[in-house]
KOLLUMDO-773597 format. One line per 5 residues: their letters; for each residue x, y, z of C-alpha. Coordinates in nm, 4 decimals. Example, Ala and Ser with C-alpha at 12.3 -4.5 7.8 and 13.67 -1.06 7.14 Angstrom:
BEGIN
as	1.2300 -0.4500 0.7800 ~ 1.3670 -0.1060 0.7140
***
This chain:
BEGIN
mskki	-2.7253 0.0411 -0.7766 ~ -2.8061 0.2045 -0.4398 ~ -2.6974 0.5566 -0.3997 ~ -2.5848 0.4893 -0.0455 ~ -2.2370 0.3387 -0.0258
qiigm	-2.0848 0.1897 0.2853 ~ -1.7096 0.1319 0.2818 ~ -1.5520 -0.1493 0.4763 ~ -1.1768 -0.1690 0.5053 ~ -1.0373 -0.5293 0.5369
pmdlg	-0.6669 -0.5064 0.6280 ~ -0.6256 -0.8800 0.5584 ~ -0.2752 -1.0090 0.5047 ~ -0.3101 -1.3634 0.6352 ~ -0.4004 -1.5123 0.2939
qgrrg	-0.0799 -1.4490 0.1077 ~ 0.2850 -1.4473 0.1683 ~ 0.4020 -1.0821 0.1123 ~ 0.3621 -0.8254 0.3863 ~ 0.2150 -0.4767 0.3234
vdmgp	-0.1257 -0.5584 0.1721 ~ -0.2858 -0.4933 0.5062 ~ -0.2201 -0.1127 0.4314 ~ -0.4111 -0.1409 0.1030 ~ -0.7453 0.0045 0.2530
sairy	-0.5531 0.3066 0.3972 ~ -0.3744 0.3662 0.0639 ~ -0.7001 0.3600 -0.1362 ~ -0.8583 0.5944 0.1191 ~ -0.5628 0.8325 0.0855
aclqd	-0.6089 0.8420 -0.2860 ~ -0.9331 1.0355 -0.2250 ~ -1.1821 0.7603 -0.2792 ~ -1.4540 0.9321 -0.0661 ~ -1.4296 1.2769 -0.2297
llhdl	-1.4674 1.1074 -0.5671 ~ -1.7790 0.9150 -0.4601 ~ -1.9328 1.2340 -0.3027 ~ -1.8632 1.4198 -0.6310 ~ -2.0546 1.1511 -0.8236
gyqve	-2.3609 1.2104 -0.6121 ~ -2.3475 0.9267 -0.3738 ~ -2.4035 0.9268 0.0093 ~ -2.0903 0.7656 0.1501 ~ -2.0180 0.6310 0.4884
dlgdq	-1.6977 0.4737 0.5890 ~ -1.7467 0.2061 0.8501 ~ -1.3743 0.1715 0.9341 ~ -1.1566 -0.1354 0.9210 ~ -1.2368 -0.4796 1.0376
vvpsp	-0.9979 -0.6199 1.2969 ~ -0.7394 -0.8624 1.1591 ~ -0.4573 -1.0019 1.3797 ~ -0.1076 -0.9553 1.2406 ~ 0.0855 -1.2598 1.1110
eslsi	0.3479 -1.1995 1.3822 ~ 0.1031 -1.2742 1.6494 ~ -0.0018 -1.6124 1.5102 ~ 0.1447 -1.9519 1.4322 ~ 0.0974 -2.1674 1.1234
hnpkl	-0.0462 -2.5071 1.2287 ~ -0.1129 -2.6327 0.8787 ~ 0.1202 -2.5267 0.5944 ~ -0.1510 -2.6392 0.3389 ~ -0.4022 -2.3972 0.4838
kylpt	-0.2016 -2.1140 0.6447 ~ -0.3658 -1.9294 0.9166 ~ -0.6900 -2.1158 0.8766 ~ -0.8532 -2.0745 1.2105 ~ -0.7997 -1.6889 1.2204
iqqvs	-0.9035 -1.6516 0.8470 ~ -1.2280 -1.8350 0.9444 ~ -1.2856 -1.6097 1.2306 ~ -1.2280 -1.2715 1.0531 ~ -1.4160 -1.3981 0.7464
ealae	-1.7302 -1.4740 0.9639 ~ -1.7026 -1.1187 1.1090 ~ -1.6803 -0.9632 0.7718 ~ -1.9714 -1.1725 0.6422 ~ -2.1868 -1.0399 0.9296
kvaqv	-2.0857 -0.6819 0.8520 ~ -2.1559 -0.7053 0.4811 ~ -2.4777 -0.8874 0.5315 ~ -2.5995 -0.5829 0.7635 ~ -2.5005 -0.3423 0.4912
vkega	-2.6985 -0.5198 0.2211 ~ -2.9945 -0.5698 0.4521 ~ -2.9949 -0.1935 0.5143 ~ -3.0222 -0.1161 0.1480 ~ -2.6773 0.0161 0.1075
fplil	-2.3993 -0.0831 -0.1397 ~ -2.1006 -0.2552 0.0382 ~ -1.7606 -0.1516 -0.1053 ~ -1.4873 -0.3497 0.0533 ~ -1.1245 -0.2379 0.0273
ggdhs	-0.8432 -0.4954 0.0741 ~ -0.6295 -0.6496 0.1837 ~ -0.5523 -0.9811 0.0192 ~ -0.8110 -1.1776 -0.1987 ~ -0.9017 -1.4199 0.0830
lsigt	-1.1328 -1.1503 0.2171 ~ -1.3869 -1.2382 -0.0653 ~ -1.4671 -1.5436 0.1382 ~ -1.6453 -1.3184 0.3854 ~ -1.7662 -1.0729 0.1297
iagva	-1.9549 -1.3166 -0.0892 ~ -2.0950 -1.4908 0.2262 ~ -2.2358 -1.1681 0.3403 ~ -2.3817 -1.0697 0.0180 ~ -2.5113 -1.4087 -0.0771
khvqk	-2.7144 -1.4134 0.2534 ~ -2.9517 -1.1606 0.1148 ~ -2.8878 -1.1931 -0.2718 ~ -2.9600 -1.5621 -0.3039 ~ -2.9017 -1.5829 -0.6843
lgviw	-2.5611 -1.4013 -0.7037 ~ -2.3495 -1.3663 -1.0193 ~ -1.9817 -1.2919 -0.9758 ~ -1.7362 -1.1226 -1.2139 ~ -1.3827 -1.1977 -1.0872
fdaha	-1.1105 -0.9838 -1.2445 ~ -0.7799 -1.1545 -1.1691 ~ -0.4536 -1.2740 -1.3233 ~ -0.5187 -1.5986 -1.1380 ~ -0.8259 -1.8235 -1.0863
dmnta	-0.7978 -1.8486 -0.6962 ~ -0.9487 -2.1975 -0.7417 ~ -0.6898 -2.4012 -0.5702 ~ -0.7644 -2.6273 -0.2691 ~ -0.5455 -2.7515 0.0080
etsps	-0.4660 -3.0502 -0.2057 ~ -0.3595 -2.8536 -0.5186 ~ -0.2247 -2.5169 -0.3767 ~ 0.1504 -2.4972 -0.4349 ~ 0.1834 -2.2447 -0.1428
gnihg	-0.0982 -2.3058 0.1100 ~ -0.1983 -1.9458 0.0765 ~ -0.5719 -1.9212 0.1122 ~ -0.6117 -1.6065 -0.1229 ~ -0.5460 -1.8575 -0.3913
mslai	-0.8522 -2.0621 -0.2825 ~ -1.1219 -1.8048 -0.2360 ~ -1.3154 -1.8340 -0.5439 ~ -1.3296 -2.2178 -0.5158 ~ -1.4552 -2.1660 -0.1526
glgvg	-1.7355 -1.9517 -0.2740 ~ -1.8326 -2.2151 -0.5174 ~ -1.8475 -2.4731 -0.2275 ~ -1.5033 -2.6463 -0.2832 ~ -1.2569 -2.6496 -0.0033
hpalv	-1.2108 -2.6842 0.3665 ~ -1.5516 -2.7013 0.5525 ~ -1.4427 -2.4364 0.8074 ~ -1.4305 -2.1910 0.5109 ~ -1.6979 -2.3289 0.2823
eiggf	-1.9646 -2.3195 0.5553 ~ -1.8898 -1.9581 0.6558 ~ -2.2279 -1.7938 0.7040 ~ -2.3984 -2.1253 0.7516 ~ -2.4634 -2.2229 0.4025
spkiq	-2.2854 -2.3567 0.0789 ~ -2.2283 -2.2947 -0.1981 ~ -2.2641 -1.9191 -0.2117 ~ -2.2486 -1.8846 -0.5901 ~ -2.2989 -2.1105 -0.8931
pantv	-2.0494 -2.1852 -1.1571 ~ -2.2894 -2.1135 -1.4390 ~ -2.3186 -1.7397 -1.3194 ~ -1.9440 -1.6972 -1.2368 ~ -1.6852 -1.5484 -1.4784
ivgar	-1.3156 -1.4857 -1.4439 ~ -1.1702 -1.2127 -1.6481 ~ -0.8095 -1.1441 -1.7277 ~ -0.6669 -1.4767 -1.6157 ~ -0.3110 -1.5613 -1.7421
dldag	-0.1445 -1.7659 -1.4668 ~ -0.3429 -2.0903 -1.3753 ~ -0.2120 -2.3876 -1.1834 ~ -0.2858 -2.7316 -1.3101 ~ -0.5313 -2.8036 -1.0292
eqali	-0.7143 -2.4941 -1.0942 ~ -0.7589 -2.5781 -1.4638 ~ -0.8942 -2.9214 -1.3801 ~ -1.1368 -2.7575 -1.1235 ~ -1.2577 -2.4954 -1.3773
qqlgv	-1.3258 -2.7618 -1.6286 ~ -1.4999 -2.9872 -1.3779 ~ -1.7311 -2.7160 -1.2538 ~ -1.7742 -2.5361 -1.5811 ~ -1.6783 -2.1899 -1.4749
hvftm	-1.6525 -1.9396 -1.7530 ~ -1.2995 -1.7946 -1.7988 ~ -1.2012 -1.5141 -2.0307 ~ -0.8191 -1.5215 -2.0425 ~ -0.5925 -1.2579 -2.1869
heidr	-0.6138 -1.4487 -2.5058 ~ -0.9802 -1.3815 -2.5418 ~ -0.9418 -1.0287 -2.4502 ~ -0.6642 -0.9810 -2.7044 ~ -0.8654 -1.1632 -2.9734
lgmat	-1.2219 -1.0316 -2.9034 ~ -1.1507 -0.7000 -2.7331 ~ -1.2657 -0.6023 -2.3842 ~ -1.6018 -0.4689 -2.4973 ~ -1.7066 -0.8003 -2.6378
vmeka	-1.5683 -0.9836 -2.3444 ~ -1.7544 -0.7727 -2.0980 ~ -2.0828 -0.8089 -2.3030 ~ -2.0504 -1.1756 -2.2895 ~ -1.9494 -1.1832 -1.9266
ieivt	-2.2303 -0.9762 -1.8126 ~ -2.4756 -1.1855 -2.0097 ~ -2.3503 -1.4834 -1.8165 ~ -2.3533 -1.3384 -1.4609 ~ -2.6990 -1.1726 -1.5046
antdg	-2.8786 -1.4745 -1.6476 ~ -3.1505 -1.5714 -1.3866 ~ -2.9617 -1.3956 -1.1086 ~ -3.0751 -1.1125 -0.8584 ~ -2.7568 -0.9099 -0.8706
vhlsf	-2.3825 -0.9288 -0.9419 ~ -2.0722 -0.8949 -0.7209 ~ -1.7647 -0.7540 -0.8631 ~ -1.4273 -0.8831 -0.7232 ~ -1.1437 -0.6878 -0.8638
dldsl	-0.7824 -0.7988 -0.7880 ~ -0.5493 -0.5201 -0.8968 ~ -0.3149 -0.7867 -1.0401 ~ -0.5544 -0.8280 -1.3128 ~ -0.3926 -0.5142 -1.4547
dpkda	-0.0601 -0.5130 -1.6222 ~ 0.2212 -0.4343 -1.3686 ~ 0.3259 -0.1305 -1.5601 ~ -0.0200 0.0321 -1.4562 ~ -0.0529 -0.1445 -1.1148
pgvgt	0.2973 -0.2303 -0.9811 ~ 0.1774 -0.2389 -0.6163 ~ 0.0565 -0.5930 -0.5990 ~ 0.2084 -0.9067 -0.4399 ~ 0.1643 -1.1494 -0.7358
pvqgg	0.2244 -0.9505 -1.0532 ~ 0.1980 -1.1257 -1.3862 ~ 0.3173 -0.9563 -1.7145 ~ 0.0766 -0.9152 -2.0011 ~ -0.2365 -0.8076 -1.8148
vtyre	-0.5371 -0.5910 -1.8727 ~ -0.4367 -0.2349 -1.9700 ~ -0.5387 0.0746 -1.7787 ~ -0.7940 0.1787 -2.0542 ~ -0.9233 -0.1804 -2.0827
ghlam	-0.9872 -0.1792 -1.7169 ~ -1.1738 0.1476 -1.7297 ~ -1.3774 0.0287 -2.0295 ~ -1.4796 -0.2799 -1.8410 ~ -1.5907 -0.0927 -1.5410
eilae	-1.7794 0.1656 -1.7636 ~ -1.9713 -0.1112 -1.9292 ~ -2.0597 -0.2553 -1.5958 ~ -2.1909 0.0910 -1.4745 ~ -2.4085 0.1160 -1.7862
knclv	-2.5581 -0.2310 -1.7148 ~ -2.6457 -0.1294 -1.3572 ~ -2.6269 -0.4828 -1.2218 ~ -2.3830 -0.4642 -0.9414 ~ -2.5058 -0.4984 -0.5737
saefv	-2.1553 -0.5106 -0.4194 ~ -1.7887 -0.4772 -0.5048 ~ -1.4446 -0.5270 -0.3671 ~ -1.0986 -0.4038 -0.4763 ~ -0.8153 -0.6091 -0.3395
evnpi	-0.4446 -0.6865 -0.3332 ~ -0.3132 -0.3140 -0.3299 ~ 0.0222 -0.3325 -0.1589 ~ 0.1683 0.0078 -0.0889 ~ 0.5077 -0.1247 0.0113
ldian	0.5621 -0.2739 -0.3471 ~ 0.3991 0.0369 -0.4956 ~ 0.5470 0.3600 -0.6638 ~ 0.4032 0.6790 -0.5210 ~ 0.0592 0.5164 -0.4366
qtakv	0.0085 0.4592 -0.8037 ~ -0.1915 0.1343 -0.7787 ~ -0.4285 0.2768 -0.5026 ~ -0.4817 0.5775 -0.7294 ~ -0.5656 0.3502 -1.0229
avqli	-0.8063 0.1582 -0.7835 ~ -0.9883 0.4654 -0.7011 ~ -1.0144 0.5746 -1.0739 ~ -1.1591 0.2378 -1.1554 ~ -1.3972 0.2606 -0.8693
gsvfg	-1.5100 0.5889 -1.0102 ~ -1.5942 0.4246 -1.3363 ~ -1.7803 0.1478 -1.1631 ~ -1.9994 0.4188 -1.0042 ~ -2.0621 0.6028 -1.3271
kkils	-1.7874 0.8623 -1.3803 ~ -1.7527 0.9345 -1.7502 ~ -1.4982 1.1263 -1.9546 ~ -1.7957 1.3561 -2.0645 ~ -2.0754 1.4028 -1.8176
krln	-2.3225 1.4151 -2.1126 ~ -2.2749 1.2037 -2.4291 ~ -2.3081 1.3733 -2.7644 ~ -2.5418 1.2321 -3.0166
***
């Protein structure tokens, strides 16, 4: 993992239906993200926010793919920015914003990391298509798009497809899957550790298995962390909360294990919605989890 981190804010709120998630990057910054990373010994540069038009300035032309032309445009721009960060040898850390931003993130990383594994923490699979989505919200299609399934305007962002392979893609924490997503998961062979597996096996075992999958014959791993993967009592400020999620400590353990494996080349933390939050609790949790990803420990030295 590079000791140089470049932060990119992506105030994306076009991919989902609840306003406020565009303020997620600011909320995470306000929770002292940069100070924490500096204290851990990293060189940190904040590149500011990408430009994303507000929904009020746009029209929905296709209710099955809401705001498609604009999401394509801003995803292309994010992909270029992320690709530049990776090319320069820094670690791109993207703050969201709704989960449709991962379309651009993964395209940018995969341009330089050709065999890219993905760990996708989420209560949902985000593997709908225009044909299966009950809402037409593109944040519920973003993982399928990275895998090469979806509208060509989104699948071909960056000029190539697919960006990632099912054999090296793992979803962790799923507990709300649409019928169309279940069918596509089975068709492609994407690995899913639902809350049932986490309850039964424990987070440590799940993470060991997940990391084994995403690092098999890959050149690096991207972490996509949707805060709704956590239980709503720990992360209330998300647009699509689902009861019975990953606990605060399970989330930290997962990130600590990832840090120990030193396999990440990029990460994004998404779906923080301050309007739905309580005293910025969810953004604070996001910062604490990011700290664990980058090596923060309860004790700086382990006792033998």
